[in-house]
Residue frames relative to the residue before (quaternion, step in Angstrom):
aa qw qx qy qz dx dy dz
M 1.0000 0.0000 0.0000 0.0000 0.00 0.00 0.00
A 0.4076 -0.7418 0.4688 0.2529 3.57 -0.71 0.98
S 0.4572 -0.6890 0.4939 0.2689 3.45 -1.00 0.85
V 0.2766 -0.7606 0.5673 0.1521 3.52 -1.20 0.72
S 0.2446 -0.7817 0.5587 0.1300 3.56 -0.70 1.03
T 0.2424 -0.7729 0.5723 0.1276 3.51 -0.94 0.89
M 0.2797 -0.7614 0.5667 0.1445 3.53 -0.82 1.07
V 0.1208 -0.7901 0.5982 0.0576 3.60 -0.77 1.07
A 0.4165 -0.7186 0.4974 0.2505 3.52 -0.74 1.10
P 0.5214 -0.6439 0.4484 0.3353 3.60 -0.92 0.78
K 0.4719 -0.6916 0.4713 0.2773 3.54 -1.00 0.88
E 0.4249 -0.7163 0.4974 0.2428 3.54 -0.83 1.01
T 0.1921 -0.7775 0.5874 0.1166 3.54 -0.92 0.79
A 0.4855 -0.6727 0.4681 0.3043 3.53 -0.92 0.84
A 0.4839 -0.6555 0.4943 0.3031 3.47 -1.03 0.81
P 0.5585 -0.6268 0.4227 0.3414 3.55 -1.01 0.82
E 0.4743 -0.6804 0.4765 0.2915 3.48 -0.95 0.98
T 0.1890 -0.7838 0.5865 0.0771 3.60 -0.94 0.97
R 0.1054 -0.7842 0.6072 0.0727 3.49 -1.14 0.61
S 0.4151 -0.7227 0.5009 0.2337 3.48 -0.73 1.08
V 0.3813 -0.7147 0.5426 0.2222 3.52 -1.12 0.77
P 0.4365 -0.7036 0.4705 0.3051 3.66 -0.64 0.95
S 0.5222 -0.6272 0.4781 0.3246 3.52 -1.16 0.54
D 0.6678 -0.4783 0.3785 0.4266 3.58 -1.29 0.22
A 0.6691 0.5138 -0.3104 0.4381 3.55 0.95 -0.79
D 0.6245 0.5294 -0.3257 0.4730 3.52 1.12 -0.76
L 0.6549 0.5186 -0.3140 0.4512 3.63 0.94 -0.92
R 0.6457 0.5234 -0.3459 0.4352 3.54 0.88 -0.93
G 0.7160 0.4637 -0.2684 0.4475 3.63 0.96 -0.69
M 0.5970 0.5682 -0.3572 0.4395 3.63 1.25 -0.01
T 0.5063 -0.5584 0.5456 0.3664 3.51 -1.40 0.23
Q 0.6801 -0.4706 0.3492 0.4406 3.59 -1.30 0.15
D 0.6561 0.4998 -0.3225 0.4644 3.59 0.96 -0.86
E 0.6569 0.4929 -0.3367 0.4607 3.67 0.93 -0.76
R 0.6244 0.5394 -0.3493 0.4440 3.61 0.97 -0.69
A 0.6534 0.5288 -0.3041 0.4483 3.52 0.98 -0.97
R 0.6828 0.4739 -0.2879 0.4758 3.56 0.95 -0.82
A 0.6425 0.5238 -0.3289 0.4525 3.60 1.00 -0.80
L 0.7329 0.4078 -0.2409 0.4883 3.60 1.04 -0.69
G 0.5956 -0.6359 0.3497 0.3444 3.59 1.22 0.29
M 0.4615 0.7170 -0.4290 0.2982 3.58 1.25 0.17
M 0.6655 0.5192 -0.3159 0.4333 3.62 1.20 -0.19
T 0.4786 0.6744 -0.4302 0.3620 3.54 1.33 0.21
E 0.2324 -0.8069 0.5334 0.1021 3.57 -0.38 1.22
Q 0.0398 -0.8183 0.5734 -0.0048 3.67 -0.58 1.07
L 0.7202 0.4497 -0.2342 0.4736 3.60 1.17 -0.23
T 0.1893 0.8262 -0.5135 0.1335 3.59 1.13 0.58
G 0.8142 0.2637 -0.2012 0.4766 3.53 -0.91 0.91
K 0.6557 0.5100 -0.3061 0.4650 3.55 1.25 -0.15
S 0.0681 -0.7893 0.6102 -0.0004 3.61 -1.10 0.62
L 0.4680 -0.6449 0.5248 0.2995 3.51 -1.34 0.43
Y 0.4490 0.7045 -0.4662 0.2910 3.61 1.19 -0.09
I 0.0488 -0.8104 0.5839 0.0080 3.57 -0.84 0.96
E 0.4311 -0.7102 0.5010 0.2423 3.58 -0.84 0.99
F 0.4271 -0.6880 0.5272 0.2575 3.55 -0.98 0.80
D 0.2201 -0.7819 0.5713 0.1176 3.61 -0.82 0.91
P 0.3001 -0.8038 0.4776 0.1889 3.57 -0.24 1.25
E 0.6518 0.5410 -0.3289 0.4175 3.61 1.14 -0.30
A 0.5683 0.5887 -0.3702 0.4398 3.52 1.33 -0.13
T 0.0778 0.8513 -0.5153 0.0610 3.61 0.81 0.98
E 0.5994 0.5946 -0.3740 0.3838 3.59 1.08 -0.67
R 0.6875 0.4612 -0.2875 0.4816 3.58 1.15 -0.44
F 0.7320 0.4241 -0.2537 0.4690 3.65 1.14 -0.13
A 0.7087 0.3522 -0.2903 0.5380 3.60 1.09 0.41
Y 0.2991 -0.7413 0.5646 0.2055 3.59 -1.01 0.76
P 0.5116 -0.6929 0.4193 0.2868 3.56 -0.82 1.08
W 0.6958 0.4644 -0.2658 0.4791 3.61 1.18 -0.49
A 0.4377 0.7120 -0.4583 0.3026 3.59 1.24 -0.11
P 0.5002 -0.6579 0.4708 0.3088 3.64 -0.99 0.86
D 0.3981 -0.6786 0.5690 0.2394 3.49 -1.22 0.65
V 0.0280 -0.8376 0.5454 -0.0146 3.56 -0.18 1.29
D 0.3324 -0.6870 0.6154 0.1971 3.55 -1.42 0.44
F 0.3680 -0.7489 0.5023 0.2267 3.58 -0.52 1.15
N 0.6461 0.5275 -0.3427 0.4323 3.63 1.12 -0.42
R 0.5906 0.5220 -0.3735 0.4891 3.56 1.31 -0.10
R 0.0167 0.8396 -0.5387 0.0677 3.63 -0.31 1.18
T 0.0318 0.7829 -0.6197 0.0437 3.47 -1.13 0.83
E 0.2948 -0.7574 0.5579 0.1676 3.60 -1.24 0.35
I 0.1773 -0.7591 0.6177 0.1041 3.57 -1.27 0.62
D 0.2456 -0.7430 0.6033 0.1536 3.58 -0.79 0.95
T 0.1364 -0.8677 0.4756 0.0483 3.55 -0.08 1.26
D 0.3026 0.8277 -0.4450 0.1594 3.53 1.38 0.02
K 0.8077 0.2308 -0.0997 0.5333 3.63 0.91 -0.94
M 0.5310 0.6133 -0.4062 0.4204 3.57 1.28 0.40
T 0.4823 -0.6277 0.5356 0.2942 3.45 -1.29 0.52
T 0.6421 -0.5063 0.3801 0.4324 3.64 -1.16 0.26
T 0.6336 0.5105 -0.3500 0.4642 3.59 0.97 -0.80
E 0.6848 0.4818 -0.3274 0.4378 3.57 0.82 -0.78
V 0.6047 0.5520 -0.3521 0.4535 3.60 1.09 -0.68
N 0.6950 0.4920 -0.2703 0.4492 3.54 0.78 -1.02
A 0.6463 0.5125 -0.3044 0.4764 3.54 1.08 -0.84
R 0.6408 0.5283 -0.3189 0.4567 3.59 1.03 -0.79
I 0.6101 0.5379 -0.3566 0.4597 3.59 1.03 -0.81
R 0.6833 0.4836 -0.3026 0.4557 3.61 0.77 -0.94
E 0.6212 0.5433 -0.3364 0.4536 3.60 1.00 -0.74
L 0.6709 0.4882 -0.2908 0.4764 3.57 0.91 -0.94
M 0.6395 0.5308 -0.3296 0.4479 3.56 1.00 -0.72
R 0.6413 0.4965 -0.3267 0.4853 3.56 1.04 -0.76
E 0.6560 0.4866 -0.3230 0.4781 3.64 1.13 -0.47
G 0.6211 -0.5853 0.3326 0.4012 3.65 1.29 0.04
Y 0.4647 0.6562 -0.4864 0.3420 3.69 1.13 0.10
G 0.1776 -0.8052 0.5617 0.0683 3.53 -0.83 1.01
T 0.7334 0.2715 -0.2079 0.5875 3.65 1.25 -0.13
I 0.0116 0.8029 -0.5921 0.0679 3.58 -0.55 1.14
V 0.1295 -0.7814 0.6074 0.0603 3.59 -0.90 0.98
L 0.1940 -0.7695 0.6009 0.0954 3.55 -0.88 1.03
R 0.1221 -0.8004 0.5854 0.0419 3.53 -0.74 1.10
N 0.8532 0.1360 -0.1231 0.4882 3.54 -1.18 0.73
P 0.1001 0.8176 -0.5605 0.0861 3.63 0.68 1.06
R 0.1880 -0.8496 0.4805 0.1091 3.59 1.23 -0.46
G 0.6985 -0.5130 0.2804 0.4128 3.60 0.94 0.86
K 0.2687 0.7727 -0.5320 0.2182 3.62 1.13 0.46
H 0.4309 -0.6841 0.5348 0.2457 3.56 -1.12 0.76
S 0.8642 0.1985 -0.1155 0.4477 3.57 -1.37 0.42
V 0.3138 0.7413 -0.5346 0.2573 3.59 1.02 0.69
G 0.8558 0.1718 -0.1447 0.4661 3.54 -1.12 0.88
V 0.3868 0.7235 -0.4925 0.2905 3.63 1.09 0.56
G 0.8451 0.2746 -0.1740 0.4243 3.50 -1.29 0.46
I 0.3882 0.6836 -0.5287 0.3202 3.59 1.05 0.61
L 0.0653 -0.8171 0.5718 -0.0322 3.58 -0.55 1.26
S 0.6390 0.4651 -0.3361 0.5122 3.57 0.84 0.93
R 0.6533 -0.4732 0.4220 0.4138 3.49 -1.41 0.16
L 0.2595 0.7509 -0.5806 0.1783 3.61 -0.99 0.76
N 0.2486 -0.6898 0.6503 0.1986 3.54 -1.23 0.61
L 0.0312 0.8041 -0.5917 0.0482 3.57 -0.52 1.15
V 0.1156 -0.7812 0.6135 0.0016 3.58 -0.72 1.14
I 0.0601 -0.7946 0.6025 0.0452 3.60 -0.73 1.02
E 0.1916 -0.8226 0.5295 0.0791 3.55 -0.43 1.24
G 0.7108 0.3106 -0.2746 0.5683 3.51 0.21 1.40
S 0.6307 -0.5736 0.3942 0.3432 3.49 -1.37 0.01
C 0.2704 -0.7527 0.5824 0.1453 3.61 -1.21 0.58
G 0.4747 -0.6556 0.5096 0.2917 3.55 -1.25 0.39
Y 0.8329 -0.2109 0.1722 0.4817 3.52 -1.18 -0.71
F 0.8746 0.1777 -0.1160 0.4360 3.53 -1.34 0.47
A 0.2552 0.7843 -0.5315 0.1931 3.59 1.03 0.69
I 0.8791 0.0812 -0.0465 0.4674 3.55 -1.26 0.63
G 0.3522 0.7345 -0.5097 0.2769 3.57 0.90 0.90
L 0.8189 0.2534 -0.1835 0.4811 3.60 -1.34 0.21
I 0.3829 0.7102 -0.4973 0.3189 3.61 0.91 0.96
D 0.0965 -0.7792 0.6189 0.0209 3.53 -1.28 0.63
G 0.8549 0.2020 -0.1490 0.4541 3.56 0.15 1.19
P 0.6942 0.5059 -0.3152 0.4034 3.63 0.91 -0.70
N 0.3478 -0.6633 0.6179 0.2394 3.55 -1.41 0.40
V 0.0308 -0.8183 0.5713 -0.0554 3.51 -0.53 1.19
R 0.0536 -0.7686 0.6372 0.0180 3.52 -1.17 0.79
V 0.1327 -0.7905 0.5965 0.0413 3.57 -0.79 1.08
I 0.1905 -0.7858 0.5808 0.0946 3.56 -0.49 1.24
G 0.6601 0.4315 -0.3050 0.5339 3.54 0.55 1.23
R 0.5952 -0.5302 0.4280 0.4258 3.54 -1.15 -0.65
V 0.2208 -0.7301 0.6252 0.1651 3.58 -1.41 0.17
G 0.4764 -0.6679 0.5059 0.2665 3.53 -1.32 0.52
W 0.8208 -0.2444 0.1781 0.4846 3.51 -1.22 -0.48
S 0.8775 0.1990 -0.1109 0.4219 3.52 -1.35 0.46
C 0.2333 0.7665 -0.5627 0.2036 3.61 0.94 0.75
G 0.8349 0.1869 -0.1498 0.4955 3.58 -0.96 0.87
E 0.2902 0.7837 -0.5108 0.2018 3.57 1.15 0.41
N 0.8434 0.0624 -0.0940 0.5254 3.62 -0.93 0.99
M 0.2105 0.7783 -0.5474 0.2241 3.58 1.08 0.73
M 0.2617 -0.7931 0.5328 0.1364 3.60 -0.84 1.01
S 0.7878 -0.1584 0.1245 0.5821 3.63 0.93 -0.89
G 0.5462 0.5932 -0.4643 0.3664 3.57 -1.24 0.19
T 0.3892 -0.6751 0.5521 0.2965 3.56 -1.31 -0.35
V 0.0724 -0.7455 0.6617 0.0337 3.58 -1.19 0.71
V 0.0139 -0.7848 0.6195 -0.0119 3.62 -0.74 1.05
I 0.1627 -0.7673 0.6189 0.0402 3.58 -0.84 1.13
E 0.3528 -0.7875 0.4638 0.2004 3.58 -0.44 1.16
K 0.7713 0.2637 -0.1574 0.5575 3.63 1.11 -0.59
N 0.7966 -0.3000 0.2284 0.4725 3.62 -1.10 -0.74
A 0.1793 -0.7519 0.6185 0.1414 3.53 -1.39 0.24
G 0.5445 -0.6343 0.4577 0.3029 3.55 -1.25 0.50
S 0.7738 -0.3354 0.2791 0.4592 3.52 -1.41 -0.31
T 0.8376 0.2032 -0.1963 0.4675 3.56 -1.50 0.30
F 0.1196 0.7789 -0.5878 0.1830 3.55 0.86 1.03
G 0.8537 0.1105 -0.0730 0.5036 3.58 -0.75 1.05
A 0.2260 0.7955 -0.5366 0.1682 3.63 1.09 0.55
A 0.8723 0.0311 -0.0544 0.4849 3.52 -0.97 0.98
I 0.2460 0.7772 -0.5427 0.2023 3.60 1.18 0.59
R 0.2591 -0.7903 0.5484 0.0868 3.57 -1.10 0.90
G 0.8166 -0.0620 0.0683 0.5698 3.59 1.10 -0.46
G 0.6761 0.4958 -0.3612 0.4082 3.55 -1.37 0.22
D 0.4655 -0.6371 0.5362 0.2997 3.51 -1.36 -0.14
L 0.0698 -0.7800 0.6217 -0.0159 3.52 -0.82 1.13
V 0.0219 -0.8505 0.5193 -0.0807 3.57 -0.26 1.30
C 0.0073 -0.7359 0.6765 0.0265 3.61 -1.02 0.83
K 0.3337 -0.7689 0.5200 0.1647 3.57 -0.61 1.18
G 0.6978 0.4089 -0.2866 0.5136 3.62 1.19 -0.24
S 0.7047 -0.4115 0.3501 0.4599 3.57 -1.05 -0.76
V 0.2251 -0.7705 0.5836 0.1225 3.57 -1.15 0.47
G 0.5748 -0.6118 0.4259 0.3376 3.58 -1.24 0.36
S 0.7490 -0.3690 0.2963 0.4638 3.52 -1.32 -0.48
R 0.8115 0.2909 -0.2239 0.4547 3.59 -1.48 0.27
T 0.2002 0.7644 -0.5815 0.1935 3.61 0.85 0.80
G 0.8549 0.1329 -0.1135 0.4884 3.55 -0.95 0.91
I 0.2255 0.7883 -0.5399 0.1905 3.60 1.17 0.46
D 0.8425 0.0486 -0.0785 0.5307 3.58 -0.85 1.03
Q 0.1841 0.8012 -0.5452 0.1643 3.65 1.05 0.72
K 0.1462 -0.8196 0.5519 0.0475 3.57 -0.84 1.01
G 0.7967 -0.1029 0.0613 0.5924 3.55 1.20 0.11
G 0.6676 0.5205 -0.3588 0.3932 3.58 -1.31 -0.17
T 0.4220 -0.6915 0.5293 0.2523 3.56 -1.28 -0.19
I 0.1624 -0.7566 0.6314 0.0496 3.54 -1.03 0.96
I 0.0170 0.8044 -0.5937 0.0110 3.66 -0.65 0.93
V 0.0956 -0.7818 0.6161 0.0109 3.55 -0.86 1.05
G 0.3421 -0.7748 0.4943 0.1959 3.52 -0.65 1.10
G 0.7510 0.3220 -0.1978 0.5415 3.61 1.19 -0.49
D 0.7780 -0.3090 0.2647 0.4787 3.50 -0.93 -1.00
T 0.1897 -0.7475 0.6157 0.1614 3.58 -1.31 0.31
G 0.5253 -0.6779 0.4369 0.2713 3.56 -1.21 0.64
A 0.7874 -0.3222 0.2675 0.4524 3.49 -1.41 -0.35
L 0.8616 0.1873 -0.1546 0.4457 3.51 -1.39 0.55
S 0.2493 0.7523 -0.5529 0.2573 3.57 1.04 0.73
G 0.7976 0.2263 -0.1940 0.5243 3.61 -0.94 0.86
F 0.3277 0.7535 -0.5212 0.2308 3.64 1.15 0.33
M 0.8533 0.0233 -0.0778 0.5151 3.55 -0.91 1.05
M 0.1759 0.8013 -0.5362 0.1984 3.59 1.12 0.75
Q 0.2053 -0.8149 0.5376 0.0694 3.59 -0.90 1.00
R 0.7817 -0.0603 0.0724 0.6166 3.59 1.09 -0.80
G 0.6596 0.5584 -0.3502 0.3612 3.54 -1.31 -0.06
R 0.3912 -0.6970 0.5507 0.2407 3.51 -1.39 -0.10
M 0.0931 -0.7485 0.6523 0.0748 3.54 -1.20 0.65
V 0.1138 -0.7796 0.6153 0.0278 3.49 -1.02 0.99
V 0.0364 -0.7796 0.6252 -0.0116 3.56 -0.76 1.03
C 0.2623 -0.8061 0.5042 0.1648 3.61 -0.37 1.22
G 0.7183 0.4153 -0.2369 0.5054 3.61 1.19 -0.48
N 0.7480 -0.3574 0.2818 0.4830 3.59 -0.98 -0.80
A 0.2900 -0.7443 0.5813 0.1547 3.55 -1.30 0.52
G 0.4610 -0.7102 0.4650 0.2587 3.61 -0.95 0.85
K 0.7868 -0.3384 0.2380 0.4580 3.54 -1.34 -0.27
N 0.8606 0.1891 -0.1427 0.4508 3.52 -1.37 0.51
L 0.1116 0.8131 -0.5560 0.1313 3.54 0.81 0.92
G 0.8561 0.1213 -0.1034 0.4916 3.57 -0.88 0.90
D 0.2200 0.8117 -0.5177 0.1573 3.60 1.20 0.44
S 0.8675 -0.0090 -0.0517 0.4947 3.55 -0.91 1.10
M 0.2686 0.7620 -0.5480 0.2167 3.58 1.05 0.60
Y 0.3757 -0.7509 0.5160 0.1692 3.50 -1.09 0.86
D 0.7579 -0.1344 0.1211 0.6268 3.51 1.09 -0.82
G 0.5281 0.6111 -0.4661 0.3610 3.63 -1.25 -0.04
T 0.3240 -0.7363 0.5717 0.1615 3.58 -1.39 0.08
I 0.1375 -0.7665 0.6248 0.0564 3.54 -1.09 0.87
Y 0.1145 -0.7760 0.6183 0.0486 3.62 -0.87 0.93
V 0.0273 -0.7969 0.6034 -0.0060 3.62 -0.81 0.94
G 0.3008 -0.7904 0.5141 0.1430 3.49 -0.84 1.06
G 0.7261 0.3740 -0.2254 0.5311 3.59 1.24 -0.40
E 0.7625 -0.3390 0.2825 0.4732 3.57 -1.14 -0.74
I 0.2517 -0.7233 0.6258 0.1475 3.52 -1.18 0.71
Q 0.3900 -0.7481 0.4815 0.2374 3.58 -0.62 1.16
S 0.7512 -0.2412 0.1465 0.5967 3.55 1.05 -0.73
L 0.4066 -0.6802 0.5553 0.2524 3.58 -1.27 0.58
G 0.4633 -0.6691 0.5106 0.2773 3.53 -1.23 0.67
V 0.7348 -0.3811 0.3098 0.4678 3.51 -1.37 -0.14
D 0.8731 0.0668 -0.1113 0.4700 3.52 -1.07 1.05
A 0.5053 0.5699 -0.4744 0.4414 3.60 1.16 0.65
V 0.0257 -0.8296 0.5562 -0.0422 3.54 -0.76 1.07
E 0.4948 -0.6347 0.4879 0.3379 3.55 -1.15 0.45
A 0.1063 -0.7899 0.6020 0.0487 3.54 -1.19 0.73
E 0.6652 -0.5148 0.3688 0.3955 3.53 -1.30 0.29
L 0.3196 -0.7105 0.5884 0.2162 3.64 -0.95 0.77
T 0.2040 -0.8310 0.5115 0.0787 3.57 -0.34 1.30
D 0.6627 -0.4732 0.3802 0.4386 3.57 -1.25 0.08
L 0.6031 0.5352 -0.3610 0.4686 3.64 1.12 -0.62
D 0.6342 0.5366 -0.3177 0.4571 3.58 0.99 -0.85
R 0.6486 0.5229 -0.3024 0.4631 3.58 1.00 -0.92
K 0.6702 0.4930 -0.3004 0.4664 3.58 0.86 -0.93
W 0.6840 0.4866 -0.3042 0.4503 3.58 0.85 -0.85
L 0.6400 0.5144 -0.3156 0.4755 3.60 1.05 -0.79
T 0.6584 0.5241 -0.3183 0.4365 3.55 0.96 -0.86
R 0.6622 0.5145 -0.2819 0.4662 3.53 1.02 -0.88
K 0.6962 0.4923 -0.2665 0.4494 3.53 0.85 -1.08
L 0.7115 0.4529 -0.2749 0.4616 3.58 0.79 -0.98
S 0.6180 0.5314 -0.3405 0.4687 3.63 1.09 -0.66
Q 0.6065 0.5885 -0.3357 0.4161 3.56 1.09 -0.81
Y 0.7842 0.2856 -0.1334 0.5345 3.60 1.06 -0.81
E 0.4964 -0.7068 0.3868 0.3231 3.58 1.33 0.52
L 0.4740 0.6515 -0.4269 0.4106 3.55 1.07 0.93
M 0.3796 0.7531 -0.4697 0.2610 3.56 1.20 0.19
P 0.4006 -0.7301 0.4925 0.2527 3.67 -0.61 1.03
E 0.5795 -0.5887 0.4125 0.3840 3.61 -1.05 0.53
K 0.7348 0.4124 -0.2417 0.4811 3.62 1.01 -0.76
G 0.6289 -0.5861 0.3385 0.3826 3.57 1.18 0.42
V 0.5780 -0.6218 0.4175 0.3239 3.57 -1.18 -0.43
D 0.4048 0.7442 -0.4579 0.2696 3.59 1.29 0.13
H 0.6718 0.5198 -0.3056 0.4301 3.53 1.18 -0.53
F 0.4738 0.6837 -0.4450 0.3318 3.63 1.25 -0.10
T 0.2999 -0.7201 0.5993 0.1795 3.55 -1.17 0.77
K 0.2535 -0.7674 0.5756 0.1248 3.60 -0.87 0.98
I 0.1122 -0.7780 0.6182 0.0018 3.60 -0.87 1.12
V 0.0458 0.7709 -0.6343 0.0361 3.58 -0.95 0.88
A 0.6548 -0.5142 0.4041 0.3789 3.52 -1.37 0.00
G 0.3960 -0.7236 0.5098 0.2442 3.60 -0.89 0.82
K 0.3290 -0.8121 0.4193 0.2374 3.53 1.48 -0.20
Q 0.3888 0.7055 -0.4871 0.3372 3.58 1.17 0.62
L 0.6896 0.4539 -0.2883 0.4851 3.61 1.14 -0.21
W 0.4116 0.7531 -0.4412 0.2622 3.55 1.22 0.04
N 0.7370 0.4024 -0.2098 0.5008 3.54 1.20 -0.54
Y 0.2593 0.8047 -0.5040 0.1767 3.58 1.25 0.34
D 0.6806 0.5065 -0.3122 0.4275 3.65 0.87 -0.86
N 0.5760 0.6003 -0.3866 0.3980 3.58 1.22 -0.18
L 0.5325 0.6373 -0.4097 0.3774 3.57 1.26 -0.26
E 0.4883 -0.6347 0.5016 0.3273 3.53 -1.13 0.55
P 0.6689 -0.5184 0.3391 0.4109 3.59 -1.10 0.57
N 0.6802 0.4763 -0.3210 0.4556 3.65 0.85 -0.85
E 0.6358 0.5138 -0.3397 0.4652 3.64 1.13 -0.56
K 0.6104 0.5505 -0.3526 0.4473 3.60 1.02 -0.64
K 0.6513 0.5318 -0.3177 0.4383 3.52 1.00 -0.82
L 0.6159 0.5779 -0.3379 0.4153 3.56 1.17 -0.66
I 0.7759 0.3683 -0.1706 0.4829 3.57 1.08 -0.70
L 0.5821 0.5913 -0.3720 0.4162 3.59 1.17 -0.23
């Protein structure tokens, strides 16, 4: 019996959707919102997704360094740093940690820069006085208290632990912080939490302009007022402000303050003795509008039109 072959018609495929690029003249005549829509920046492709990651308490092997010194918090010593260089101070801290000291007090810091950086172990560090730029950065584990002020970039790239500043702090407080609690009981400068990737930043007073710029994860709490362009270009994360907000940045929007937010704020602010007398119901919650999430989908020629 002869076989019969069956001819199957090829399946038609839909032509790819094309979108015309507006001319320079058209773009100049549009509002910012109209330009964003015309260039395809308002197309949401990541609905329901978030960068928030739950902490796994059982993943201990990733949160301890095998070479970290075994310190005893009850073993306490002091360092008079008056006539020491910053390098000598930081080297002495590490030497004492190797000897098992778990509580170290620095006296007479006299505004030295980069004090206490790069500590990757458990430690109680008390600094009796003020520090300069880049204090206590690149840390992973210590509990630090500064009985004074700090300059720019305190706690930069902090991974874990706690840092409490009793007075004021300079600009870029907590830049690129990834974990832990970074607390300033006074006011801070501009660009607080710039490029924040996790952790918690708490400011007892006011913060300056562009705080939360390009924030990616974590939480920021400002008990006082916030300057211009709060949360500009933030990707994810949450900002809480107890006072007035001078202005919001691009793609930063107000959100509903939930019961979960109130409970978390109450617990966190009470922990650091910063709980307002009138509670937390007056806080404003700021999140990302997520309209910039697709920026990288623009063609190179389109990016040039809006930069």
